[in-house]
N, C-alpha and C positions, 0 to 999 in steps of 0.2 A: 624209541620212547613209547610208542603205542602199546607195547607189551609190558611196560614196567611193572604194574602191580600184579598182573596175571602170572608172569613167568618167573619172578624172583622166588627161588626155592623156599626161603624163610620169610616170605611176605606175611605181614600180620593181617592182610585183608583178602587173602586168597579165597576164603570161604564166603566172601561177600559178592562173589561173581562180578568182578570189576569189568566194566565196559568203557574203554577209552577211545574217544573219537574226536576229530577236528570239528570245530564250530567256526562261525564268523565268516570273514571274507574268503579264507582259503577253502572252506567247504562249499561256498557259493560260486567260486571261480571269479571273484571280483577283487582280489588282492592287487595292490599296486606297489611298485617299487618305492622305497623311502625317498622323500624329496631331497635328502642330502646324505652325505657320507656319515654324518654324525647320528643319523636315526637308524633304528633297527626295523626289520620285519617283525611284526607282532603276530605270533602263531598262537591261536586260542584253541585250547583243548578241554574237553570235559572228561572227568573220571567219575562215572556213575557207579556207586556202590549200593548193593541191595540191603540197605538198612531201612528202618521205619523211624518216623519222627519220635515215636515213643521210646526208641532204643537209646537215643543219644542227643546231645545238644549240637548246635552248629559248630561250636568250638571243638567238641569232641571229634566231629567228622573232619574238620580242618586239620586237626593234629594227627589223625590217623593217616591222611594222605601225606601230611608233612613228613612223617617217618619214611615213607616210600621215596618221596622226592629227594630227601636229604641223603638217603642211602644211595640213590642213583648218582647224585652229584659227587658224593665221596668216591664211589667206585670209579668214575671217569675223571676224577681230579678237576672238577668244575668248581666255580665259586659258590659260596653258600647261598642257597635259595632264599628269596625274600618273601616274607609272609605279608602279602598285600591285603587290601580290603576284602576282596572276594577270592582271589586266586593265590596260588604259589607261583612265583616268577623265577624261572630258571634261565640264567644267562649262559650262553655257550661261549666259545673263545672270542676274544676281541676281534679277530679277523672274520668271524662268521657273519656278523651284522644281522643277527636275529636273536630273539629271546622267546621263550615259551611260557604262556600263562596257563596253568592247570587249574581248572575249576572243580572243586569237590561238589558232588551232587548225589541226591537220592531220589527214588521215584516218588512223585506226588500222586498217590493213589486217590485221594479225595478230589483233587482238581481233575484228574482223568475221568472220575465218575460224573462230575458236574458237566464237563464238556461233552461227555457221551450222551447225556440227557438233553443237550442243547441241539441235537440234530446230527445227521450223517456227516456233514462237512466237518464240523468241529470234533466229532467223535474220531474221524480219520486223522485230523491234525493233532488232536489233543492226547492221543494214546501214548505219547512219549513225554508228557509233562513232567518236569523235575522241580524239586526244591533245592535251593543252593545256599551257600554260606555267605554271610555278609557281616564283617566285624563291627559295622556301625548299626546293626539291627539291635533294637532294645532287648530282644530275647536271645541274643547270641550265645550267652553262657548258661542258659537254662533249657531244660527239656520243654519243648513247646510245640504246638501245632501251627505256629505262626512263623513261617519262613518266607524268604524271597522266592519268586518263581522264575522259571526259565523253560524254554522248549526249543532248543536249536534244531532238533531233527524235524519237529513239526513245521517250523519256519522254513527250513530248506525244502520240505515237501511242497509247501505253498509256493515258494519261489520257483521251483521246477514247474509247477502247474502254470505259473504266469508266463514262463517262456514258451509254453504251448507247442504249437506245431513246429516252430523254428528249432526248438530243442529236440523234438522227436526226429526231425530230418537229419540233424547233425549227430545225434546220438546213434542213429541207425548206421551211419557211416563209420563212426568210431567203434561200434559193436562189431561190425563186419571186420574191421581192421584187427581188433584184439580177440576175435572169435569168442564173443560173449553175447548175452542177451541185452536188449536195450535197457531193461530194468536194472541190470548190473553195472551199467555205465554211470560212474559218479558224475555229479554236476561239473566239478572242476576240470573234467576231461573234455568238456564240450565248450565251444566258443560261440555264443549267440550274440546278436545285436544288442540285446538288453545288457548282458554282462559287460560288453566293451563300452557301451554308453555310460554305464555306472562307473567304470574305471576312468573314463575321461572326466566325468563330473567330479569324482573324488580327487583326481589330480588337480583340477581347476580349483577346488575347495582348498587343498593343501597349500597351493601357491598363494591364493588370495589371503589366507590367514597365517602366513608363514611367521608373522610377528605378533599374532593374537591367538595362540593355540587354545586358550581357555574358552574362547567364544566360537570357535569354528563348529559348524554343524556336524553332528556325529554321523558316522557312516550308516548306522542302522536306519536313521530317518531318511537319508538320501536313497538308500537301497529300497526301503519299503515304498516310498512315494514314487520312485522310478518304476518299480515292478507294477504298481497299481496303474500307472499311466501308460505302460507299454501295451500296444494293441497289435502284436504280431507283425510289426514292420520288419521287412526282410533285410534291411541294411542298417548300419550303425547311424548313418546320417538321418534317415527317416525316423529311427527310434529316438534319437536325441531330440529331434524336432517335436515329436509327440510328447516326450517326457517334459521338456521345458514349457510346452503350452499348457499341460494338464496337471503338473505336479501339485500345485497349491490347492487344486480342487479336492484333494484327498486329505487335507488338514481340516479336522472338525473342531467345533467349539461346543463344549458341553457345560452348561451352567457357568459360562464365562471362562472356562479352562480350555486351552488349546490341546487337542488330542491327535496323536498319530498312533492309531490302534495297532497292536500286535495281531496280525491276522490269525495266528495260532492260539491266541488267548485274548478275547475281547476286553478283558478287565485290565490288561496291561497297556499303559500309555508310554510309548517311547519318548514322548516330548514332556514327560512329567517334570523335568527340571526347568522348563520354560516359565512355570508359574513362580518358582523361587528365584529364577534368574531371567527376568524378561529381556535382558540384553542378548541372551542367546536366541530368543525368538526373533528379535530385530536383526541379529547377525544372519540368521537363516534367510530372511527376506532380502537383506542386503546382498547376500551371495547369489540368490536366485536371479535378482535383477541384473547383477553383473554378468552371470553366465549367459543370460539371454542376450545381453548387449554384445558381449565378446564374440559369441558364435554368430550372431546376426551380422556384425561388422565384418567378420572374416568371410561370410558368404558373399558379400557384395564387393569383395576385393577383386582387382583386375585379374590376378593370377595367383597361383599357389604360393609363390615366394612372398607376395604382398600379404596374403592371408597368414603365412607363417610369422611375419613380423608382428602382425596384430596379436597373434595368440602366444608369442614367446613369453610375454610378461605374465600371462595367466596360466599357461600350461608348463612353462619351463623350456629353456632352450634345447635341452637334450631330447625331450619327447618330440618337439616340433621338428627338430633337425632329422630325427629318425623317420618321422612321418613323411618328410618331403624328400628324403634322399633317393637317389636313383640307383644307389649301389645295392640295395636290397629290395627287389620288386615285391616280395611278400609283405614287408612292412609297409611299403608304399600303398599297396592295395588295401591293407587293413585300416590304416590310420588316415592317409592323406585325404581320401574322399570324405571321411567323417569330419576332419578338421575344416575342410573348405566348404562342404555342402551342408553341414549340420544346421547352420543358421538359415538355410534356404526355407525352412519351415517355421521360422519365427521372424516377424517383422517388427521393428521398433524405430521407424524414421523419426526425425526431429519434429515433424508436424503432427505426429500421433499424440493426441492429448491423453494425459493421465486421468484416471477416474477422479472426479471432484468430491465424491462421497467418502466419508470415513468408513474404513473396512470393519465389518463385524460379521465374519463368516457364520452362517446359520445352516447351510445345506449345500446342495449342488445343483448346477444347471449344465446341460450338455447339448451340443448340436448333434443330434443322433441320426439325422437323415438330411441329405442334400440331393436334389435332382436338377437336371437341366433338360430343356425341351428345345428342339430345333426344327423349324419349318413344319410345325404341326405334328411331328412324330410323337410317339409315346414317350413320356418322361423317362430319363435314364438316371440311375443312381451314380453319383461320383463321390470321391473321397478326398479328404484334406491332403494337399500336397501331391495329388495324383497327376496324371497326364494332362497336358494343356487342353482346355476347351476351345472350340472355335468361337469366333465373334458372333454377335447377334443371337445369342441363346437366352432363353428365359431361365432364371435360377429361382429355386425355392428352397429355403432352409427351415427345418423344423427342429425345435428344441424341446426338452422336457426338464422339469425341475421337481424337487421334493420340498420346496419352500411352501409352507402352509400360510393361509390367510391372504390378505390383500397385499399386492406389491405392484411395482411399476417395472416395465421391461424396456431396456434400451439396447440398441444395436450400434456397434462401432465398425464402420467400414474404412479400411485403409488401402488406398491405391498407390501403385508405384509405376514408374516408367514415363517416358517422354510424352506419349500420347495423352495420358491422364494429366500430366503437368501442363501441356499446351492447352488442354480443354479446361484448365483451372478446376480440376476435379480430383485432386489428391485426397480430399476429405480428411478423415482422422478425428472427427468429432463424434458426438453421441446423438443418435436418432431415437426419439421416444416412440414407443409402440403402445397403443391403447389397451392391449390385453392385460388382464389382471389375474385370471385363472385359466390355465390351459390355453390351447390355441396359440402357442408361441411359434409363430411363423413369420418369415420375412422374405420379401421378393426383391430380386435384383436382376440385372442383365449383364451380359459380357460385352462391354463396349471398348475397353482399352487393353492393348497388349501389355503383358507383364505379370507380375506376381502380386496378388492382392489378398487381403484378409478380412474376415468378418468375425465378430465376437459378440456374445450375448451377455448382458449384465442384468441382474435382478436387484432392485432397490426397494427396501422396505423401511418405512418410517425414516426416510432420509439417510439410510445407511446401506452400504453395499454388502449384501448378504450372500451373494453367489455370482460367479463369473465362469463362463464356459471354457476360456482359453481360446486362442486363435484357430480358426478354420481357414486353411490356405487354399486359395483359388488361383490356378495358373491359367492364363489366357494366351493363346497363340496369335 
């Protein structure tokens, strides 16, 4: 299918230098199997043709690609393609369980120029910006410079950057295997903790919203927030923990509108439908709370079988059974540790109080440095979810925030384990810190064995404007 417009001898678009490539989850290596036999794999492709906006309307471009799609379907005796809102949809045989969405596109030269002038980072990502068709666009049938935008190549380049060193290590191994350079290894040929964590979260989402498909969070939002939250964790479990702790920190509010920015084009908001359909925003936060709870509950289960029972409802029996089976060691190593240990980095016990302030996100706060000091030695840096610290250490946490003006700072400490419980020190409330600008520091000590958390909250005019996400402290 990839060579459809380019190789058909009598193609009407041969002179437009067609470039056909995969976009979406297949390009990023985050595709998941359909949740049921009734659903299809959705393969998204772009067909970029070298026309300009002054040459034709969106409808003209859509029809040009339609001629090629219909010819292909006729040649291989396939059902008639569907002319959808943005794409041509081509269904393969009933037994194949997948369909292809082909998106007509042309280069967006003006957008590329604007992004180039915005700095080196956006110049690099924006050099492949596209204009795409949309039947619901007011200028769909007339020649206009006002088209919908997209940039799947730029986005995938950003996603590859976010995988960082973990991608490079795995890509090097794959490049050696196929005798190619690392730069030539496509993303989908590499399996990183970020990709597998996103797959688990998407499956959890699909099962959670199996009877509410209109409200389920869209994949591009989950993928973007996950990639932002990923911090080069080397395992799926630690990646999931980091993502679930930090994901909501990357949702912005601009003039009262919720934003999940396209990193390849800052003017595009992936959450643009939330303003028109606020129930979708509510559904996202509902899902995120459930994901945190489900993985956390699985983490404290006595054994893998018990964890499997907890996750069956949210991830599906088949996935969990494969994760826990002993018949296939490869699958066991890939999934079971993720299912059982992912929640280790997210704590939500019953005594942990929920924030009492109404949420009004305005910026970000992060715990960007943590140190421990033992027996008067020089302070040592440690990381969330890292190796257990010894008892009787002094801890210091430092946060930073981009919130302007005056605000109040609160810290929430959550302890677990028998020692903390016997000492009546499980905590879970909110401790006020007098700092109002800068100097966001908090001191603790390692008194009780177990897994504990600390989180920073910024409150402004009685509203919760930023929270850091949990920082996990393990004590031996």
